[in-house]
C-alpha positions as CSV (number, residue, x, y, z in Angstrom):
1,X,0.3,0.1,0.0
2,X,3.0,2.2,-0.3
3,X,3.6,5.0,-3.2
4,X,7.2,5.5,-4.5
5,X,7.5,8.4,-6.7
6,X,10.6,10.1,-8.2
7,X,10.8,13.8,-8.7
8,X,13.2,16.2,-10.1
9,X,12.9,19.5,-8.7
10,X,12.9,21.6,-12.6
11,X,13.4,25.8,-12.5
12,X,9.6,26.8,-13.5
13,X,8.2,23.5,-13.7
14,X,4.8,23.4,-12.9
15,X,4.3,19.4,-11.8
16,X,7.6,19.6,-9.7
17,X,6.8,22.6,-8.2
18,X,3.6,21.5,-7.0
19,X,4.9,18.1,-5.6
20,X,7.9,19.7,-3.9
21,X,5.7,22.1,-2.3
22,X,3.5,19.1,-0.3
23,X,4.3,18.2,3.1
24,X,4.0,14.7,4.6
25,X,0.5,13.7,5.5
26,X,-1.0,15.8,2.5
27,X,-3.4,14.0,0.7
28,X,-3.2,13.6,-3.1
29,X,-5.7,12.4,-5.5
30,X,-3.6,10.3,-8.4
31,X,-4.6,8.5,-11.2
32,X,-3.2,4.9,-12.4
33,X,-0.8,5.0,-15.7
34,X,-2.9,4.2,-18.7
35,X,-1.2,2.2,-21.0
36,X,1.1,-0.5,-21.0
37,X,5.0,-0.4,-20.4
38,X,6.8,-3.7,-20.1
39,X,8.9,-6.4,-21.4
40,X,7.3,-10.0,-23.0
41,X,7.8,-13.3,-20.6
42,X,10.1,-14.6,-23.0
43,X,13.4,-12.6,-24.4
44,X,15.8,-14.3,-26.8
45,X,18.1,-11.6,-27.3
46,X,20.1,-9.2,-25.2
47,X,18.3,-5.6,-24.3
48,X,19.2,-2.3,-24.0
49,X,17.4,0.0,-22.0
50,X,17.6,3.9,-23.0
51,X,15.7,6.5,-21.1
52,X,16.2,10.3,-20.0
53,X,13.8,12.4,-17.7
54,X,10.7,10.6,-17.0
55,X,11.3,7.8,-19.3
56,X,14.1,6.2,-17.1
57,X,11.4,5.6,-14.0
58,X,9.6,3.0,-16.2
59,X,12.7,1.4,-16.8
60,X,14.0,1.3,-13.4
61,X,11.0,-0.8,-12.6
62,X,11.4,-3.0,-15.0
63,X,14.9,-3.9,-14.2
64,X,13.9,-3.9,-10.2
65,X,11.2,-6.6,-11.4
66,X,13.9,-9.0,-12.6
67,X,14.3,-12.1,-11.0
68,X,17.8,-13.0,-9.4
69,X,18.5,-15.3,-11.9
70,X,17.6,-13.2,-14.8
71,X,18.6,-9.8,-13.6
72,X,20.9,-8.4,-15.7
73,X,24.3,-6.9,-14.6
74,X,24.3,-3.1,-14.5
């Protein structure tokens, strides 16, 4: 029942300024992600992940979900 987010404070960024101004205990209404971002169950070749900004976070989530046997070397 936890939500973990990563936010970079961007100068004049409306979203990051809003989130950084919140205090512990503040309530927020959030929407779940729409769409799908993931990997197929079976992968036959090596993969390269490239991401910047907000595109990095889904990649980190995928990497963290690998089991100890399939986790790639970073």
